[in-house]
C-alpha positions in Angstrom: 23.2 5.7 -27.0 20.5 4.4 -29.0 18.5 1.3 -27.6 19.0 -1.6 -29.9 16.4 -4.2 -27.9 13.7 -5.4 -29.6 10.7 -3.7 -28.6 8.7 -6.9 -28.2 11.5 -7.6 -25.3 10.7 -4.4 -23.7 7.0 -4.9 -23.6 7.4 -8.1 -22.4 9.3 -7.4 -19.4 6.6 -4.6 -18.8 9.0 -1.5 -19.4 7.3 1.3 -21.1 8.6 1.7 -24.7 8.7 5.6 -24.4 11.4 5.3 -21.7 14.8 4.9 -23.2 16.6 1.8 -21.5 20.3 2.5 -20.9 22.9 -0.1 -21.6 23.9 -1.2 -18.0 20.2 -1.4 -16.7 19.1 -3.7 -19.5 21.9 -6.4 -18.7 20.1 -7.6 -15.4 17.0 -7.6 -17.4 17.7 -9.7 -20.2 19.3 -12.4 -18.1 15.9 -12.8 -16.0 14.0 -13.1 -18.9 15.4 -16.5 -19.8 14.0 -17.9 -16.6 10.9 -17.2 -14.8 10.9 -13.2 -14.4 7.9 -13.1 -11.9 7.5 -15.8 -9.5 4.0 -16.7 -7.8 3.5 -17.7 -4.4 0.4 -18.8 -2.2 -0.1 -19.3 1.7 -3.4 -20.3 3.3 -3.6 -20.0 7.1 -4.6 -22.2 8.9 -4.8 -25.0 6.3 -7.6 -26.9 8.2 -10.6 -25.0 9.6 -14.1 -26.0 10.9 -17.0 -25.7 8.2 -18.1 -22.1 8.4 -14.8 -20.9 9.9 -12.3 -18.7 7.9 -8.9 -18.8 6.9 -6.6 -16.1 5.2 -5.0 -16.6 1.7 -2.2 -14.5 0.2 -1.2 -14.8 -3.3 2.1 -13.0 -4.3 3.8 -11.9 -7.6 7.5 -11.3 -6.9 9.6 -9.5 -9.4 12.7 -11.8 -9.9 14.5 -9.5 -12.5 17.0 -6.5 -12.1 14.2 -3.9 -13.0 10.7 -2.9 -12.3 8.3 -4.7 -14.1 4.5 -4.8 -14.6 2.8 -7.9 -13.1 -0.3 -9.8 -13.3 -1.4 -12.2 -10.5 -4.7 -13.9 -9.9 -6.4 -16.9 -7.7 -8.7 -19.2 -9.1 -11.3 -19.8 -6.6 -13.0 -23.5 -6.2 -16.7 -23.8 -5.8 -18.0 -24.1 -2.3 -16.3 -21.3 -0.5 -17.2 -17.6 0.3 -14.6 -14.9 0.1 -14.6 -11.6 1.9 -12.0 -8.9 3.0 -10.4 -8.8 -0.3 -7.4 -6.3 -0.3 -4.0 -6.0 -2.3 -0.5 -4.5 -1.6 2.1 -3.5 -3.9 0.1 -1.4 -6.6 -2.6 -4.5 -7.0 -6.1 -3.3 -6.7 -8.0 -6.4 -6.9 -11.2 -7.3 -9.1 -13.3 -10.2 -8.7 -14.9 -12.4 -11.8 -17.1 -15.4 -10.5 -14.3 -18.0 -9.9 -11.2 -15.6 -10.1 -9.8 -12.8 -8.2 -7.0 -10.6 -10.3 -5.0 -7.6 -10.4 -2.2 -5.9 -12.2 0.6 -3.9 -10.6 2.8 -1.2 -12.4 6.4 -1.2 -12.0 7.1 -3.6 -9.2 10.8 -3.0 -8.0 13.1 -5.9 -8.6 13.1 -8.1 -5.5 9.6 -6.6 -4.4 6.1 -8.2 -4.5 2.5 -7.5 -5.3 -0.1 -9.3 -3.2 -4.0 -10.0 -3.1 -5.1 -11.0 0.3 -8.6 -12.3 1.2 -10.4 -14.3 3.7 -12.1 -17.7 2.5 -15.0 -19.5 4.3 -15.9 -23.0 3.5 -19.6 -23.6 3.3 -19.3 -27.6 3.6 -16.7 -30.4 4.6 -13.9 -31.4 2.2 -10.9 -30.3 0.5 -10.7 -27.0 -1.7 -7.6 -26.6 -4.0 -6.5 -23.2 -4.6 -4.1 -22.2 -7.6 -2.3 -18.8 -8.2 -0.6 -17.4 -10.9 1.9 -14.4 -11.5 3.4 -13.3 -14.9 4.7 -10.0 -16.6 1.9 -8.0 -17.8 0.5 -9.2 -21.2 3.0 -12.2 -21.3 1.9 -15.8 -21.5 4.5 -17.4 -19.6 2.9 -18.0 -16.1 4.6 -19.0 -12.8 2.0 -21.0 -10.6 1.5 -21.9 -6.8 -1.0 -24.2 -5.3 -2.3 -24.6 -1.9 -5.5 -26.3 -0.4 -7.8 -25.8 2.5 -9.4 -28.7 4.6 -12.8 -27.9 5.8 -13.9 -30.5 8.6 
């Protein structure tokens, strides 16, 4: 059976164009493409700390489609926090730019997640806003999640 799915849709869903898609497997993927195929999550624990104390941050990208997809996820970092102990799960190998920690994960299974985990330590009292994004790799449709850390 010849795959008649336009190449742009296979790429947008992170599926390899070289791997033929077969009818039934495509049905769940096409339905998910209309909504948000990858869902962002963000948790900060605890949400209130003393200046100089640490909190754990976990950003996730969960595959909401019926087939494996390649995902991109990242966390924007506010000024005034130091970052340590950065790690990834689900095929994510985090990289850091000045104010962004990001990664890509290949072939995240349906219903599974890739994650970035790290520790943040505020350097002054105040509220620090974090935002994460998740999307199908090379797509412009982001899912976002926000959270804040208060330092006293």
